[in-house]
Backbone as CSV, one residue per row, in Angstrom:
resi,resn,N_x,N_y,N_z,CA_x,CA_y,CA_z,C_x,C_y,C_z
1,MET,1.476,-17.360,8.092,0.790,-16.240,8.587,1.005,-15.886,10.098
2,LEU,1.047,-16.901,10.772,1.247,-16.714,12.285,2.759,-16.277,12.760
3,VAL,3.691,-16.942,12.058,4.963,-16.612,12.445,5.600,-15.332,11.763
4,VAL,5.387,-15.089,10.632,6.047,-13.946,9.958,5.814,-12.759,10.586
5,PRO,4.596,-12.176,10.909,4.448,-10.968,11.548,5.217,-10.711,12.868
6,VAL,5.293,-11.767,13.679,6.154,-11.606,15.072,7.638,-11.480,14.693
7,LEU,8.132,-12.356,13.822,9.531,-12.309,13.340,9.956,-10.836,12.735
8,VAL,9.194,-10.639,11.714,9.237,-9.391,11.059,9.347,-7.953,12.008
9,GLY,8.392,-7.976,12.831,8.234,-6.958,13.867,9.525,-6.982,14.823
10,GLY,10.151,-8.125,15.081,11.094,-8.322,15.884,12.440,-7.597,15.372
11,VAL,12.482,-8.090,14.081,13.601,-7.767,13.286,13.645,-6.130,13.097
12,LEU,12.633,-5.644,13.031,12.565,-4.144,12.858,13.109,-3.270,13.858
13,THR,12.918,-3.862,15.097,13.445,-3.067,16.346,14.472,-3.783,17.115
14,SER,15.085,-4.782,16.466,15.970,-5.638,17.183,15.402,-6.507,18.161
15,PRO,15.326,-7.683,17.833,14.546,-8.629,18.888,15.157,-8.877,20.180
16,THR,14.328,-9.130,21.254,14.909,-9.522,22.512,14.219,-10.979,22.763
17,TRP,14.639,-11.328,24.124,14.031,-12.589,24.494,12.620,-12.574,24.629
18,ARG,12.079,-11.416,24.743,10.610,-11.211,24.940,10.005,-11.585,23.449
19,THR,10.767,-11.359,22.559,10.241,-11.462,21.193,9.895,-13.086,20.987
20,ALA,10.850,-13.757,21.607,10.834,-15.241,21.478,9.626,-15.781,22.231
21,LEU,9.422,-15.068,23.426,8.444,-15.612,24.338,6.951,-15.153,23.823
22,LEU,6.895,-14.027,22.961,5.762,-13.492,22.435,5.266,-14.614,21.336
23,LEU,6.348,-14.937,20.479,5.966,-15.956,19.556,5.382,-17.255,19.988
24,VAL,6.036,-17.713,21.053,5.661,-18.968,21.764,4.188,-18.904,22.242
25,THR,3.973,-17.710,22.918,2.660,-17.369,23.484,1.598,-17.148,22.555
26,TRP,2.053,-16.469,21.398,1.046,-16.267,20.136,0.526,-17.731,19.618
27,LEU,1.610,-18.578,19.404,1.382,-19.868,18.880,0.447,-20.495,19.783
28,THR,0.616,-20.535,20.855,-0.178,-21.252,21.896,-1.657,-20.696,22.084
29,ALA,-1.633,-19.238,21.965,-2.949,-18.730,21.833,-3.585,-19.037,20.691
30,TYR,-3.173,-19.233,19.433,-3.833,-19.854,18.556,-4.374,-21.190,18.410
31,LEU,-3.492,-22.132,19.283,-3.929,-23.388,19.582,-5.107,-23.343,20.332
32,ALA,-5.126,-22.526,21.311,-6.198,-22.492,22.270,-7.500,-22.049,21.636
33,PHE,-7.245,-21.006,20.833,-8.359,-20.486,20.031,-8.936,-21.441,19.042
34,HIS,-8.084,-22.131,18.287,-8.662,-23.308,17.345,-9.390,-24.346,18.107
35,ALA,-8.769,-24.728,19.290,-9.559,-25.945,19.999,-10.860,-25.250,20.584
36,THR,-11.032,-24.039,20.913,-12.098,-23.473,21.458,-13.143,-23.249,20.425
37,GLY,-12.649,-22.959,19.260,-13.623,-22.866,18.042,-14.104,-24.190,17.645
38,LEU,-13.349,-25.209,17.639,-13.904,-26.584,17.415,-14.922,-27.050,18.503
39,TRP,-14.704,-26.648,19.647,-15.575,-27.049,20.700,-16.843,-26.379,20.575
40,LEU,-16.865,-25.214,20.181,-18.105,-24.319,20.119,-18.777,-24.976,18.681
41,ARG,-18.201,-25.228,17.643,-18.777,-25.901,16.563,-19.348,-27.197,16.895
42,ALA,-18.745,-27.922,17.710,-19.384,-29.381,18.049,-20.460,-29.182,19.061
43,SER,-20.977,-28.011,19.407,-21.996,-27.859,20.166,-21.757,-28.022,21.581
44,ARG,-20.367,-27.665,21.964,-19.720,-27.967,23.366,-19.806,-29.317,23.865
45,ARG,-19.642,-30.174,23.050,-19.592,-31.538,23.536,-18.449,-31.834,24.371
46,PRO,-18.478,-32.446,25.613,-17.418,-32.700,26.466,-16.151,-33.373,25.985
47,ARG,-16.281,-34.085,24.972,-14.857,-34.823,24.554,-14.152,-33.730,23.673
48,TYR,-14.621,-32.593,23.424,-13.861,-31.626,22.689,-13.267,-30.606,23.632
49,LEU,-13.417,-30.795,24.974,-13.046,-29.909,26.116,-11.540,-30.036,26.386
50,PRO,-11.156,-31.361,26.697,-9.633,-31.460,27.174,-8.555,-30.594,26.507
51,PRO,-8.738,-30.638,25.029,-7.588,-29.655,24.413,-7.755,-28.240,24.798
52,VAL,-8.971,-28.006,24.991,-9.250,-26.369,25.440,-8.568,-26.175,26.602
53,ARG,-8.722,-27.006,27.655,-8.255,-26.908,28.986,-6.553,-26.865,29.050
54,ALA,-6.222,-27.789,28.229,-4.641,-27.888,28.134,-4.007,-26.882,27.588
55,TYR,-4.477,-26.272,26.354,-3.974,-25.146,25.726,-4.121,-23.853,26.528
56,ALA,-5.517,-23.693,27.059,-5.854,-22.622,28.017,-4.849,-22.574,29.171
57,THR,-4.347,-23.645,29.707,-3.349,-23.663,30.974,-2.124,-23.230,30.606
58,ALA,-1.643,-23.756,29.349,-0.386,-23.312,28.856,-0.363,-21.872,28.546
59,LEU,-1.596,-21.281,27.976,-1.613,-19.907,27.593,-1.446,-18.919,28.893
60,VAL,-2.236,-19.512,29.886,-2.123,-18.524,31.205,-0.642,-18.443,31.623
61,LEU,0.075,-19.513,31.661,1.372,-19.638,32.157,2.290,-18.731,31.258
62,LEU,2.181,-19.013,30.061,3.023,-18.135,29.065,2.545,-16.696,29.040
63,GLY,1.224,-16.557,28.832,0.813,-15.189,28.848,1.094,-14.502,30.163
64,GLY,0.885,-15.014,31.238,1.312,-14.382,32.358,2.539,-14.036,32.648
65,THR,3.531,-14.905,32.261,5.055,-14.387,32.259,5.314,-13.288,31.387
66,LEU,4.748,-13.329,30.070,4.916,-12.273,29.140,4.372,-10.949,29.771
67,LEU,3.162,-10.970,30.330,2.762,-9.814,30.655,3.451,-9.358,32.103
68,ALA,3.971,-10.224,32.805,4.915,-9.603,34.034,6.026,-9.036,33.631
69,THR,6.406,-9.384,32.648,7.766,-8.674,32.057,7.377,-7.571,30.983
70,ALA,6.270,-7.487,30.398,5.825,-6.595,29.546,4.512,-6.210,29.671
71,PRO,4.103,-5.471,30.853,2.711,-5.118,31.169,2.157,-4.206,30.213
72,GLY,2.988,-3.337,29.435,2.310,-2.515,28.510,1.452,-3.325,27.308
73,LEU,1.882,-4.449,27.052,0.977,-5.185,26.098,-0.605,-5.211,26.457
74,LEU,-0.917,-4.883,27.853,-2.203,-5.057,28.122,-3.063,-3.976,27.293
75,ARG,-2.257,-3.011,26.861,-3.094,-1.794,26.182,-3.504,-2.279,24.838
76,TRP,-2.930,-3.362,24.357,-3.591,-4.063,23.047,-4.955,-4.832,23.517
77,ALA,-5.174,-5.257,24.639,-6.246,-6.046,24.995,-7.619,-5.538,24.460
78,PRO,-7.792,-4.352,24.348,-9.308,-4.051,23.766,-9.307,-4.392,22.363
79,VAL,-8.129,-4.371,21.667,-8.236,-4.490,19.851,-8.188,-6.037,20.084
80,TYR,-7.328,-6.758,20.707,-7.627,-8.198,20.409,-8.725,-8.889,21.189
81,GLY,-9.127,-8.171,22.203,-10.600,-8.639,22.756,-11.518,-8.683,21.736
82,ALA,-11.804,-7.640,21.017,-12.863,-7.351,19.854,-12.723,-8.294,18.717
83,LEU,-11.359,-8.616,18.398,-11.137,-9.530,17.442,-11.318,-10.859,17.823
84,LEU,-11.124,-11.309,18.922,-11.459,-12.490,19.439,-12.846,-13.027,19.638
85,ALA,-13.461,-11.934,20.133,-14.969,-12.166,20.384,-15.740,-12.353,19.046
86,THR,-15.280,-11.483,17.907,-15.803,-11.678,16.768,-15.628,-13.030,15.951
87,SER,-14.441,-13.521,16.233,-14.076,-14.867,15.617,-14.862,-15.909,16.448
88,LEU,-14.903,-15.865,17.593,-15.684,-16.846,18.579,-17.132,-16.882,18.168
89,VAL,-17.689,-15.632,17.970,-18.942,-15.632,17.434,-19.399,-16.415,16.049
90,CYS,-18.346,-16.029,15.217,-18.395,-16.837,13.779,-18.419,-18.353,14.293
91,SER,-17.505,-18.916,14.924,-17.362,-20.188,15.304,-18.685,-20.966,15.876
92,LEU,-19.055,-20.067,16.688,-20.403,-20.550,17.506,-21.616,-20.607,16.454
93,ARG,-21.635,-19.801,15.402,-22.563,-19.771,14.323,-22.063,-20.726,13.126
94,ARG,-20.952,-21.590,13.360,-20.487,-22.340,12.242,-20.166,-21.571,11.178
95,ALA,-19.752,-20.344,11.327,-19.181,-19.587,9.975,-17.796,-19.274,10.204
96,ASP,-16.932,-20.221,10.573,-15.683,-20.087,10.685,-14.838,-19.869,9.587
97,ARG,-15.514,-20.254,8.426,-14.950,-20.108,7.081,-15.614,-18.816,6.290
98,SER,-16.146,-18.090,6.918,-16.763,-16.820,6.369,-15.856,-15.956,6.034
99,TRP,-16.130,-14.835,5.308,-15.245,-13.828,4.882,-14.836,-13.098,5.973
100,LEU,-15.880,-12.906,6.935,-15.711,-12.037,8.146,-14.615,-12.645,8.977
101,ASN,-14.796,-14.069,9.200,-13.936,-14.758,10.219,-12.378,-14.741,9.587
102,ASP,-12.374,-14.998,8.324,-11.006,-15.038,7.614,-10.338,-13.707,7.815
103,GLY,-11.040,-12.594,7.663,-10.679,-11.365,7.694,-10.178,-10.945,9.085
104,VAL,-11.005,-11.224,10.008,-10.630,-10.804,11.389,-9.337,-11.745,11.844
105,THR,-9.294,-13.033,11.378,-7.963,-13.816,11.817,-6.867,-13.428,11.021
106,VAL,-6.979,-12.767,9.766,-5.771,-12.271,9.196,-5.340,-10.993,9.757
107,GLY,-6.469,-10.154,10.101,-6.118,-8.896,10.768,-5.502,-9.038,12.125
108,ALA,-5.826,-9.902,12.879,-5.246,-10.308,14.096,-3.687,-10.666,14.059
109,ALA,-3.604,-11.438,13.028,-2.131,-11.962,12.604,-1.091,-10.801,12.253
110,VAL,-1.617,-10.138,11.322,-0.652,-9.017,10.724,-0.463,-7.886,11.617
111,LEU,-1.331,-7.687,12.442,-1.098,-6.679,13.690,-0.086,-7.099,14.498
112,MET,0.188,-8.414,14.710,1.441,-8.822,15.556,2.645,-8.222,15.105
113,THR,2.832,-7.615,13.943,3.946,-7.020,13.513,4.369,-5.866,14.318
114,VAL,3.175,-5.169,14.390,3.270,-3.950,15.412,3.526,-4.195,16.807
115,VAL,2.801,-5.374,17.438,2.773,-5.738,18.659,4.315,-6.173,18.938
116,SER,4.997,-6.950,18.240,6.188,-7.506,18.193,7.339,-6.305,18.070
117,ALA,7.027,-5.285,17.171,8.018,-4.341,17.055,8.058,-3.344,18.463
118,GLY,6.941,-3.385,19.164,7.189,-2.819,20.443,7.815,-3.525,21.443
119,LEU,8.037,-4.676,21.460,8.833,-5.403,22.399,10.376,-5.507,21.988
120,GLY,10.857,-4.845,21.011,12.259,-4.830,20.624,12.857,-3.943,21.508
121,HIS,14.373,-4.001,21.286,15.225,-2.975,21.985,14.758,-1.543,21.482
122,ASP,14.520,-1.302,20.316,14.165,0.097,20.001,12.495,0.362,19.835
123,GLY,11.864,-0.498,20.522,10.398,-0.378,20.441,9.911,0.832,21.221
124,THR,8.733,1.380,20.644,8.237,2.585,21.216,6.844,2.596,20.973
125,PRO,5.992,2.961,22.107,6.439,3.345,23.384,6.838,2.056,24.308
126,PRO,7.687,1.914,25.228,8.208,0.893,25.765,7.197,0.138,26.314
127,ALA,7.351,-1.358,26.473,6.293,-2.202,26.769,6.498,-2.605,28.216
128,THR,7.453,-2.108,28.818,7.822,-2.698,30.242,7.044,-1.831,31.194
129,ALA,6.302,-0.809,30.872,5.365,0.026,31.967,4.037,0.012,31.457
130,LEU,3.026,-0.169,32.398,1.824,-0.042,31.962,1.109,1.112,31.992
131,THR,1.648,2.074,32.750,1.024,3.714,32.931,2.043,4.437,32.174
132,GLY,1.708,5.603,32.042,2.413,6.709,31.353,1.885,7.177,30.004
133,THR,1.307,6.135,29.342,0.633,6.494,27.970,-0.428,5.550,27.863
134,TRP,-1.379,5.857,27.015,-2.430,4.891,26.644,-2.025,4.274,25.245
135,VAL,-0.875,4.492,24.733,-0.511,4.004,23.275,0.037,2.749,23.667
136,PRO,-0.462,1.649,22.729,0.084,0.321,23.017,1.608,0.249,22.450
137,PRO,2.346,-0.564,22.925,3.655,-0.948,22.464,3.794,-0.859,21.008
138,GLY,4.554,-0.330,20.304,4.703,-0.215,18.872,3.834,0.375,17.975
139,ALA,2.761,1.017,18.593,1.702,1.645,17.889,1.967,2.999,17.392
140,ASP,3.088,3.703,17.947,3.570,4.886,17.355,4.790,4.904,16.613
141,ASP,4.995,3.658,15.877,6.217,3.414,15.085,5.736,3.383,13.626
142,PRO,6.009,4.415,12.809,5.643,4.552,11.457,6.168,3.183,10.554
143,ALA,7.427,3.071,10.876,8.087,1.892,10.094,7.202,0.654,10.384
144,ALA,6.853,0.370,11.621,6.285,-0.945,11.698,4.686,-0.963,11.122
145,TRP,4.187,0.132,10.984,2.850,0.321,10.420,2.922,0.107,8.801
146,ALA,4.030,0.806,8.362,4.417,0.617,6.861,4.650,-0.671,6.403
147,VAL,5.380,-1.502,7.490,5.537,-2.905,7.003,4.291,-3.685,7.109
148,THR,3.740,-3.340,8.310,2.303,-4.169,8.384,1.281,-4.068,7.368
149,ALA,1.382,-2.647,6.635,0.654,-2.571,5.535,0.867,-3.473,4.325
150,VAL,2.217,-3.688,4.120,2.665,-4.625,3.217,2.380,-5.952,3.335
151,LEU,2.615,-6.445,4.567,2.094,-7.737,4.917,0.513,-8.006,5.027
152,ALA,-0.159,-6.831,5.365,-1.565,-6.937,5.224,-2.149,-7.325,3.850
153,GLY,-1.448,-6.470,2.972,-1.890,-6.266,1.538,-1.716,-7.773,0.893
154,TYR,-0.655,-8.484,1.328,-0.548,-9.848,0.908,-1.367,-10.856,1.595
155,PHE,-1.426,-10.800,2.804,-2.234,-11.878,3.567,-3.700,-11.751,3.435
156,PHE,-4.270,-10.580,3.369,-5.602,-10.566,3.113,-5.841,-10.992,1.765
157,GLY,-5.095,-10.758,0.793,-5.218,-11.223,-0.713,-5.106,-12.781,-0.695
158,THR,-4.485,-13.537,0.268,-4.533,-15.025,0.241,-5.879,-15.414,0.541
159,VAL,-6.841,-14.729,1.080,-8.235,-15.225,1.550,-8.832,-15.451,0.324
160,PRO,-9.125,-14.633,-0.636,-9.877,-14.785,-1.944,-9.090,-15.775,-2.656
161,TYR,-7.740,-15.624,-2.871,-7.085,-16.404,-3.554,-7.018,-17.859,-3.540
162,VAL,-6.858,-18.047,-2.174,-6.873,-19.696,-1.744,-8.246,-20.105,-1.990
163,LYS,-9.289,-19.410,-1.711,-10.595,-19.833,-2.147,-10.881,-20.118,-3.573
164,THR,-10.345,-19.288,-4.364,-10.552,-19.748,-5.899,-9.775,-21.080,-6.202
165,LEU,-8.927,-21.592,-5.283,-8.290,-22.888,-5.610,-8.903,-23.996,-4.838
166,LEU,-9.599,-23.838,-3.722,-10.037,-24.832,-3.121,-11.833,-24.846,-3.069
167,ARG,-12.305,-24.142,-1.923,-13.843,-24.141,-1.822,-14.481,-23.490,-2.682
168,GLU,-13.852,-22.528,-3.489,-14.681,-21.651,-4.325,-14.188,-21.822,-5.881
169,ARG,-13.725,-23.047,-6.181,-13.324,-23.365,-7.527,-14.363,-23.000,-8.522
170,GLY,-13.929,-22.150,-9.662,-14.900,-21.960,-10.606,-16.006,-20.855,-10.307
171,ASN,-16.022,-20.241,-9.052,-16.677,-19.070,-8.631,-16.104,-17.889,-9.239
172,ARG,-16.758,-17.422,-10.376,-16.205,-16.128,-11.111,-16.067,-14.856,-10.128
173,ALA,-17.303,-15.044,-9.375,-17.273,-13.608,-8.386,-16.169,-13.726,-7.486
174,VAL,-15.533,-14.726,-6.786,-14.645,-14.822,-5.935,-13.249,-14.678,-6.670
175,LEU,-13.226,-15.082,-7.891,-12.269,-14.910,-8.822,-11.822,-13.446,-9.134
176,SER,-13.106,-12.705,-9.300,-12.927,-11.254,-9.556,-12.262,-10.555,-8.482
177,VAL,-12.884,-10.808,-7.126,-12.576,-10.357,-5.887,-10.905,-10.457,-5.908
178,SER,-10.533,-11.627,-6.051,-9.093,-11.892,-5.916,-8.404,-11.147,-6.714
179,VAL,-8.605,-10.927,-8.129,-8.044,-10.416,-9.075,-8.097,-8.825,-8.931
180,ALA,-9.182,-8.195,-8.447,-9.298,-6.861,-8.213,-8.389,-6.345,-7.078
181,TRP,-8.432,-7.311,-5.975,-7.584,-6.897,-4.890,-6.086,-6.965,-5.105
182,HIS,-5.578,-7.877,-5.972,-4.267,-7.827,-6.257,-3.893,-6.731,-7.397
183,ALA,-5.040,-6.281,-8.115,-4.749,-5.311,-8.943,-4.444,-3.845,-8.301
184,LEU,-5.298,-3.908,-7.098,-5.167,-2.562,-6.298,-3.737,-2.491,-5.601
185,LEU,-3.135,-3.594,-5.112,-1.978,-3.816,-4.736,-0.904,-3.454,-5.633
186,VAL,-0.967,-3.570,-7.006,-0.011,-3.143,-8.105,-0.257,-1.633,-8.188
187,VAL,-1.537,-1.085,-8.033,-1.741,0.380,-8.188,-1.124,1.109,-7.059
188,ALA,-1.118,0.623,-5.897,-0.556,1.064,-4.661,0.977,1.016,-4.749
189,ALA,1.550,0.057,-5.261,2.902,-0.254,-5.370,3.468,0.813,-6.563
190,VAL,2.670,1.084,-7.518,3.220,1.863,-8.382,3.225,3.389,-7.901
191,ALA,2.227,3.739,-7.072,1.961,5.073,-6.597,3.309,5.197,-5.616
192,VAL,3.631,4.138,-4.904,4.673,4.453,-3.994,6.040,4.821,-4.743
193,LEU,6.259,4.045,-5.858,7.519,4.309,-6.502,7.221,5.587,-7.304
194,ALA,6.083,5.946,-7.736,5.860,7.320,-8.164,6.471,8.484,-7.519
195,VAL,6.073,8.182,-6.093,6.358,9.300,-5.076,7.956,9.275,-4.749
196,GLN,8.493,8.026,-4.953,10.067,7.947,-4.687,10.786,8.721,-5.734
197,VAL,10.298,8.616,-6.998,10.898,9.131,-8.100,10.771,10.535,-8.160
198,THR,9.481,10.858,-7.885,9.209,12.428,-7.968,10.024,13.284,-7.036
199,HIS,10.249,12.643,-5.838,10.989,13.377,-4.797,12.392,13.041,-4.906
200,GLU,12.725,12.403,-5.916,14.171,12.151,-6.196,14.783,11.546,-4.856
201,ARG,14.205,10.473,-4.427,14.821,9.600,-3.346,16.197,8.960,-3.681
202,ALA,16.764,8.554,-2.730,18.100,7.831,-2.836,17.787,6.565,-3.701
203,ALA,18.789,6.029,-4.376,18.740,4.826,-5.176,18.235,3.695,-4.234
204,GLY,18.585,3.435,-3.239,18.108,2.303,-2.495,16.428,2.481,-2.210
205,SER,16.008,3.731,-1.995,14.691,3.734,-1.691,13.866,3.419,-3.089
206,ILE,14.381,3.894,-4.264,13.786,3.472,-5.355,13.771,2.176,-5.794
207,ALA,14.823,1.460,-5.340,15.052,-0.089,-5.529,14.121,-0.634,-4.709
208,VAL,13.718,-0.331,-3.584,12.762,-1.047,-2.622,11.449,-0.820,-3.312
209,ALA,10.962,0.482,-3.882,9.887,0.648,-4.421,9.436,-0.287,-5.680
210,VAL,10.789,-0.314,-6.564,10.570,-1.150,-7.478,10.436,-2.693,-7.247
211,ALA,11.111,-3.078,-6.173,10.673,-4.557,-5.660,9.282,-4.702,-5.043
212,LEU,8.586,-3.598,-4.588,7.258,-3.881,-4.176,6.436,-3.829,-5.514
213,VAL,6.683,-3.123,-6.652,6.004,-3.193,-7.662,6.145,-4.547,-8.416
214,VAL,7.274,-5.103,-8.368,7.595,-6.462,-8.953,6.859,-7.532,-8.169
215,ALA,6.753,-7.488,-6.830,6.201,-8.390,-5.909,4.680,-8.294,-6.196
216,ALA,4.016,-7.068,-6.158,2.582,-6.956,-6.506,2.269,-7.660,-7.864
217,ALA,3.118,-7.215,-8.847,2.691,-7.670,-10.325,2.804,-9.256,-10.313
218,GLY,3.765,-9.689,-9.517,3.720,-11.378,-9.436,2.697,-11.963,-8.764
219,LEU,2.061,-11.418,-7.784,0.888,-11.757,-7.046,-0.191,-11.508,-7.857
220,LEU,-0.477,-10.649,-8.521,-1.631,-10.294,-9.580,-1.482,-11.479,-10.623
221,ALA,-0.304,-11.750,-11.147,-0.012,-12.838,-12.265,-0.583,-14.145,-11.596
222,ARG,-0.120,-14.415,-10.475,-0.485,-15.628,-9.921,-2.130,-15.670,-9.594
223,ALA,-2.677,-14.406,-9.173,-4.091,-14.584,-8.905,-4.989,-14.855,-10.151
224,VAL,-4.268,-14.373,-11.430,-4.972,-14.470,-12.556,-4.769,-15.853,-13.167
225,LEU,-3.593,-16.297,-13.118,-3.220,-17.566,-14.140,-3.438,-18.836,-13.257
226,VAL,-3.005,-19.056,-12.058,-3.049,-20.208,-11.224,-4.511,-20.653,-11.240
227,PRO,-5.700,-19.905,-10.878,-6.980,-20.477,-10.890,-7.515,-21.061,-12.352
228,ARG,-6.920,-20.536,-13.383,-7.158,-20.997,-14.801,-6.421,-22.374,-14.997
229,ARG,-5.346,-22.853,-14.216,-4.547,-23.998,-14.644,-5.401,-25.138,-14.485
230,ARG,-5.267,-25.953,-15.361,-5.936,-27.432,-15.485,-4.960,-28.449,-15.653
231,PRO,-4.776,-29.404,-14.975,-5.647,-29.824,-13.800,-5.453,-28.937,-12.660
232,TRP,-6.159,-28.782,-11.697,-6.236,-27.889,-10.676,-4.957,-28.154,-9.767
233,PRO,-4.235,-27.280,-9.230,-3.242,-27.568,-8.367,-3.413,-28.257,-7.091
234,SER,-2.533,-29.260,-6.902,-2.905,-29.963,-5.527,-2.809,-28.960,-4.330
235,PRO,-3.327,-29.384,-3.091,-3.075,-28.744,-1.796,-1.557,-28.618,-1.490
236,ARG,-0.726,-29.566,-1.910,0.485,-29.489,-1.710,1.292,-28.395,-2.495
237,ALA,0.964,-28.334,-3.734,1.568,-27.336,-4.741,1.001,-25.995,-4.120
238,ILE,-0.258,-25.854,-3.866,-0.813,-24.575,-3.423,-0.053,-24.101,-2.030
239,GLY,0.403,-25.007,-1.211,1.195,-24.798,-0.007,2.480,-24.191,-0.465
240,PHE,3.203,-24.978,-1.212,4.570,-24.565,-1.571,4.626,-23.166,-2.273
241,GLY,3.598,-23.018,-3.056,3.424,-21.624,-3.579,3.181,-20.619,-2.828
242,GLU,2.412,-20.752,-1.537,2.397,-19.872,-0.509,3.519,-19.490,0.176
243,ILE,4.356,-20.523,0.571,5.671,-20.352,1.145,6.666,-19.496,0.261
244,ALA,6.703,-19.813,-0.991,7.590,-18.990,-1.927,7.168,-17.647,-1.902
245,ALA,5.856,-17.323,-2.068,5.229,-16.036,-2.238,5.432,-15.185,-0.876
246,THR,5.223,-15.936,0.347,5.471,-15.321,1.673,6.864,-14.941,1.937
247,LEU,7.693,-15.681,1.375,9.318,-15.463,1.554,9.651,-14.156,0.868
248,ALA,9.067,-14.074,-0.375,9.335,-12.927,-1.284,8.755,-11.671,-0.678
249,VAL,7.532,-11.639,-0.250,6.832,-10.444,0.332,7.578,-9.979,1.754
250,THR,7.918,-11.151,2.467,8.641,-10.662,3.590,9.872,-10.179,3.345
251,ALA,10.750,-10.477,2.310,11.865,-9.694,2.077,11.606,-8.320,1.489
252,ALA,10.534,-8.149,0.937,10.249,-6.962,0.278,9.796,-5.916,1.509
253,ALA,9.009,-6.533,2.406,8.585,-5.866,3.617,9.692,-5.211,4.503
254,LEU,10.615,-6.124,4.747,11.780,-5.788,5.590,12.599,-4.720,4.963
255,ALA,12.552,-4.449,3.673,13.230,-3.325,3.040,12.410,-2.037,3.120
256,VAL,11.201,-2.082,3.520,10.267,-0.854,3.294,10.748,0.217,4.218
257,PRO,11.376,0.146,5.282,11.808,1.417,6.162,12.867,1.998,5.418
258,ALA,13.412,1.409,4.176,14.547,2.177,3.509,13.753,3.372,2.661
259,LEU,12.396,3.168,2.379,11.695,4.316,1.720,11.825,5.547,2.288
260,ALA,12.331,5.769,3.662,12.173,7.036,4.253,13.660,7.622,4.097
261,ALA,14.293,6.980,3.198,15.821,7.818,2.891,15.669,9.119,2.340
262,PRO,16.640,9.909,2.795,16.443,11.125,2.182,16.579,11.340,0.675
263,SER,16.103,12.528,0.220,16.128,12.517,-1.319,17.602,13.129,-1.537
264,LEU,17.860,12.868,-3.039,19.203,13.276,-3.429,19.396,14.770,-3.666
265,VAL,18.480,15.517,-3.457,18.526,17.011,-3.650,17.930,17.809,-2.539
266,GLY,18.359,18.849,-2.221,17.794,19.582,-1.025,18.458,19.477,0.282
């Protein structure tokens, strides 16, 4: 979830060396965030502080270098500042596994698709200038948002799905949320396919829409069947399943820009 959005966003607009720096900085930021959350949950005990200092120092160095070369990224600061504050409050209240915190974490991760797209060769608006526009890099790229929507649909769905296999085993309410979410993904994918067919889009566009329907249907089947499996799947099996699903959804997401292909008539 941390790596995929950055890589996908970079591929969309042709990655640069800044894309690699963004990925390293983002992973370091997560480590600093995780260490800080642990420190807060431990009532700020001194023995939990050294990792916070170490990761924070690395983050300042990496983040400073990134911002020096792409100052336009500062326009994302209000968004990520709000997400970070919300998550840290959850950690302070020992609610780090709450639905709110899970949602905020997923939201911050998938939004990196747009951020990363803004750093590519074809990113718009450019990230190398701080002034001239209030729009953050990548934020006016429709293709980046479309791909982000696909990744968001999948990654937000992993929140209730994984809960049904671990902490909320046997909880029918959580299972219902998981199944309902994935059913909505199928409906959305079918709607996209219907639009493509109705407007007589090119065969490639229709094929991408079909792939989205197949992926959504597979995720729905997984949400329905896997939690009913006995014995319960092991954490290792769950992890491998997530890797496979992530690769499939990523492949479908990367093809989404093809949906804008012109129609066969007119």
